[in-house]
N, C-alpha and C positions, 0 to 999 in steps of 0.2 A: 351376529350383532355383537359389538363389543360390550364389555362390562362397564356400566355407567355408574357404579358405586364409587362415591368419593373416597379417595385414599387419605386425604388430609395432608399430603405432601406439599401442596400449594395452597396456602390459606386464602388467597384472593382469586376470584374468578377472572378469566381473561377471554376476550373475544378475538379469535384469530382471523387471518385474511380469508379463510375459506367459509367464514360464517359459523364456525363452531364455537360454542361457549364452552370453555374448559375450566374444570376445577380439579386440580391434581391431575390424576391419570384419566378421570372421567370427562365425558363431553356429551353435549346435546347439540344437534343442528338447529340453527335459528333460520326460520323462513325470511326471505328478502323483505317482506313487508314489515317484519318485526325488527330487523336489524338496526335501524336508526335509533329506536327507543331503547332497545337492549344495550346498545353501545353507550348511550347516555347514562343509563342506570349503572352499567359496569364501571364507567369512568368516575362515578360518584358513589361507588359501592359503600354502604354503611351510612350514607348521608341522604337527606331528604332532597328529592328533585321536584321542583315546582311543576304544577300542572301546566302552566304556561310554557315551561321549557319542553315538556313532553309533547305538547301540541305543536310547538314550533319545530321540533325535530321530525315529527310525523308529517307535518305539512311540507317541510323542506324536501322531503323525499317524494312529494307528489300525491300524497293521500289526503282524503277528506277528514276534517277534524270535528265532526259532530260529536256531542257528548256520548251518545250511544256507541259510536265507533271507537272512541278512546276507551270506554269502559270495557267493550268487547276485546279490544286489543290487549289491554292490561290483564284481563282474565285469561286469555290465551298465553300470554307471556308467563303469568303465574303458574299455570299448569306445566308449562315447558321447563321452567327453572327448577321446579319441585323435584324433578328427576335427579338433580345435582345436590339436593338437600338445601336449596336456597328458597327464599320466599320474598314476596313483595308485600311490604307493609304500607298501609294507606293512612295518611294523616288527613282526614276528611276535610276537603276544601283548601288544603295546603299543597299536598303532593304525595309522592310515592318514594319508597326507599327499598332497594334490593339489599337483603341482608341474609346472614346465615340462618337456616331454618333449624328446627329441632330434628336432626338426622337421627334415625334409629337404626343402628348397624345390625340389629337382630331381625329386621323385617325382610 
């Protein structure tokens, strides 16, 4: 398994054509069901993405958009991006932002 520790070489995350979320030399695979929402969050990195936009991206990919399924989806994405030192920040009732987390290089 490759080292997924961010190197800091590339300050912005990017989602490649293989569904890998990359930050510097580190990467994490994104499951197909999460790809449309992760792509939206990466495209708006550091900015708030409305809940309506998240739901629209998820529904456009053929998924159900019940509140519970969106909350579950965002929780799974949050755990996945944490491997890269990223985090999802929630503005209750407004949306979600993908942002740099507090990466501890000593852990």
